[in-house]
C-alpha positions in Angstrom: 103.7 69.4 216.6 102.0 67.2 219.3 103.2 65.6 222.5 103.2 62.0 222.4 101.1 60.4 223.8 98.6 63.0 223.7 94.9 64.1 223.8 93.6 62.4 220.5 90.8 64.9 220.1 93.4 67.6 219.2 95.2 65.0 216.7 92.1 64.5 214.8 91.2 68.0 214.7 94.3 68.9 213.2 94.5 66.2 210.7 91.1 67.0 209.7 92.4 70.2 208.4 95.0 68.4 206.5 98.0 69.0 208.9 100.9 66.6 209.1 101.2 65.7 212.8 104.9 65.3 214.2 104.8 63.8 217.5 107.6 64.6 220.3 108.0 62.0 223.2 106.9 63.1 226.8 108.8 61.9 230.1 108.4 62.6 233.9 109.6 66.3 233.3 106.8 66.9 230.3 107.7 67.4 226.7 111.2 66.4 225.7 112.4 69.7 224.3 115.8 68.2 223.1 113.6 66.2 220.6 111.8 69.2 219.3 111.6 69.0 215.2 113.7 71.1 213.0 112.3 72.7 209.6 109.0 74.4 209.2 106.3 74.1 211.9 103.4 76.3 212.3 101.8 75.2 215.4 102.7 73.2 218.6 99.8 71.9 220.9 100.9 71.1 224.7 99.4 70.8 228.0 102.3 72.0 230.2 100.4 72.2 233.4 99.4 68.6 233.6 100.2 66.5 230.6 97.4 64.1 229.4 97.3 61.3 229.7 100.7 60.6 231.6 100.1 63.3 234.1 103.7 65.2 234.0 104.4 68.9 234.6 106.7 70.7 232.1 109.6 72.1 233.9 110.5 75.9 233.6 113.7 75.2 232.0 111.8 73.2 229.3 109.0 75.8 229.1 111.6 78.5 228.3 113.3 76.0 225.7 110.2 75.5 224.0 109.3 79.2 223.7 112.9 79.7 222.3 112.3 77.1 219.7 108.6 78.6 218.8 110.5 82.1 218.3 113.1 80.3 216.1 111.0 78.4 213.9 108.1 80.8 213.8 105.3 78.7 215.2 102.4 79.3 217.5 102.0 77.4 220.7 98.7 76.3 221.7 98.9 76.0 225.6 96.1 73.9 226.9 96.0 74.9 230.5 92.8 72.8 231.5 94.3 71.6 234.8 96.4 74.3 236.2 94.1 75.2 239.1 94.9 71.8 240.7 98.6 71.9 241.8 99.4 70.1 245.0 103.0 70.5 245.8 105.6 73.0 244.9 105.4 76.6 243.8 103.0 77.5 241.0 104.7 77.4 237.6 104.3 80.4 235.3 102.2 79.8 232.3 103.9 79.8 228.8 101.7 82.7 228.1 103.2 84.5 230.9 106.8 83.9 229.8 106.2 84.8 226.2 107.8 88.0 225.0 107.1 87.4 221.3 103.3 86.8 221.1 103.8 83.2 220.1 101.3 81.6 222.7 97.7 81.0 222.2 96.3 80.2 225.9 93.3 78.0 226.3 91.8 77.7 229.9 88.8 76.4 231.3 86.4 76.5 234.4 84.8 73.0 233.5 87.1 71.4 236.1 86.6 73.8 238.7 83.1 74.8 238.4 81.3 72.2 236.3 81.3 70.8 232.6 77.8 72.1 232.2 78.8 75.7 232.8 78.6 77.1 229.2 81.0 80.1 229.8 83.7 77.6 230.9 86.0 78.0 227.9 88.2 81.2 227.4 91.4 82.0 225.3 93.9 84.6 225.5 95.5 85.2 222.1 98.2 87.3 220.4 97.1 90.6 219.3 96.9 89.8 215.5 94.6 86.7 216.1 92.1 88.5 218.2 89.8 89.8 215.5 89.9 86.6 213.4 89.1 84.7 216.4 86.1 87.0 217.3 84.9 86.6 213.8 85.3 83.0 213.8 83.5 82.6 217.2 80.5 84.8 216.1 80.0 82.6 213.0 80.2 79.4 215.0 77.6 80.3 217.7 77.1 84.0 218.1 79.1 84.5 221.1 78.5 83.3 224.8 75.5 84.2 227.1 76.3 87.5 228.5 74.7 86.9 232.1 76.7 83.9 232.8 80.0 85.8 232.1 78.7 88.6 234.2 78.1 86.4 237.4 81.4 84.7 236.6 83.4 87.9 236.6 81.5 89.1 240.0 82.4 85.6 241.5 86.2 86.0 240.6 86.2 89.7 241.7 84.6 89.3 245.2 87.3 86.5 245.9 84.5 83.6 246.2 86.2 81.8 243.2 89.6 81.7 245.0 88.0 80.4 248.2 86.1 77.9 246.1 89.4 76.7 244.6 91.0 76.3 248.0 88.3 74.0 249.3 88.1 71.8 246.3 92.0 71.6 245.8 92.3 70.2 249.3 89.3 67.7 248.7 91.0 66.6 245.4 94.5 66.1 247.1 92.9 64.1 249.9 91.1 61.8 247.4 94.2 61.5 245.1 96.5 60.6 248.1 94.1 58.2 249.4 94.0 56.4 245.9 97.8 56.5 245.6 98.2 55.1 249.1 95.9 52.0 248.2 97.8 51.1 244.9 100.6 49.3 246.7 100.9 46.6 244.2 101.7 48.7 241.2 103.9 51.6 240.3 101.9 54.9 240.5 103.1 58.2 239.3 100.7 61.1 240.2 102.9 64.0 239.4 102.1 67.3 241.1 98.8 68.3 239.7 95.7 67.2 238.3 93.0 64.5 238.7 94.8 61.4 237.5 97.2 59.1 238.4 99.3 57.1 235.9 100.5 53.6 236.8 102.5 50.8 235.3 100.9 47.8 234.9 102.0 44.0 235.4 100.3 41.2 233.4 98.1 40.4 236.2 97.0 44.0 236.8 96.1 44.2 233.0 93.9 41.1 233.5 92.2 42.8 236.5 91.7 45.9 234.5 89.7 43.9 231.7 87.8 42.0 234.5 86.7 45.2 236.1 85.7 46.6 232.8 83.3 43.7 232.1 81.6 44.3 235.6 81.5 48.1 234.6 83.5 49.1 237.7 86.2 50.7 235.5 86.2 52.4 232.0 88.8 50.9 230.1 90.3 51.6 226.7 93.5 50.3 224.7 96.4 52.3 224.8 96.2 53.1 221.1 93.3 55.4 222.1 96.1 57.8 223.2 98.8 57.3 220.4 98.8 56.5 217.0 102.5 56.6 216.0 103.8 53.5 218.2 103.1 50.6 220.4 100.6 51.3 223.2 101.9 52.1 226.5 101.2 49.6 229.6 99.8 52.1 231.7 96.6 53.0 233.6 95.3 56.5 234.2 93.0 56.8 237.2 90.6 59.6 238.1 89.8 59.9 242.0 88.0 63.2 241.7 84.8 62.2 242.6 84.3 60.3 245.7 81.0 59.0 245.9 81.1 57.4 242.4 84.7 57.0 241.4 85.6 57.2 237.6 88.5 55.0 236.4 90.3 55.0 233.2 92.5 52.2 232.5 95.0 51.9 229.5 96.3 48.5 228.4 98.0 46.9 225.5 
């Protein structure tokens, strides 16, 4: 089971292993848990902190319902928590893994957004007990593990409080940049959500033509909405990333 629309890298990966993908729609409150599928489901892939690409955050009551559903059907949930460090309003929401009482959640996190994409120790997972040993074996076969020195430096960076201070600084910076961008988007309907790097905007016909013109000028990076969904008509929305102030990165979605 996947969110719709979703991160297509995950969809391609699962289908490459012969999985049958069953999409579930997303709204402004995240995954629509009222439309979770019945029957035999082995795995659900979700991004509850900041859904990609629409940017919604999964509400607490839906998190609980999703976990109950997973326990009922016997499915694992892959929780991709890639953007949870950047929540700008409201109280922090507990991760699915923190609410899980039955060992159904495979939690995946990253330091790539907070420290840097080139940081080779940037990805990590918290797994149910029965999956730890198989994961260790698979990891060893793939790349023989991560460099120990970078992990030791990162552990010290976290333990002495420097990482928390770093997060506070960049969270404030990214919020200022996001708010500035949204304030400038006066001609279209922007939905930023309470977390993350991107703003999802509904486009009119003239805005879509503007996106195409800017794409030709290489000022915006555009791709069709079909790049995010393969099960229905593309969404007329634009996702804009204001995270880098000196060299803004724009990602437009158009029919």
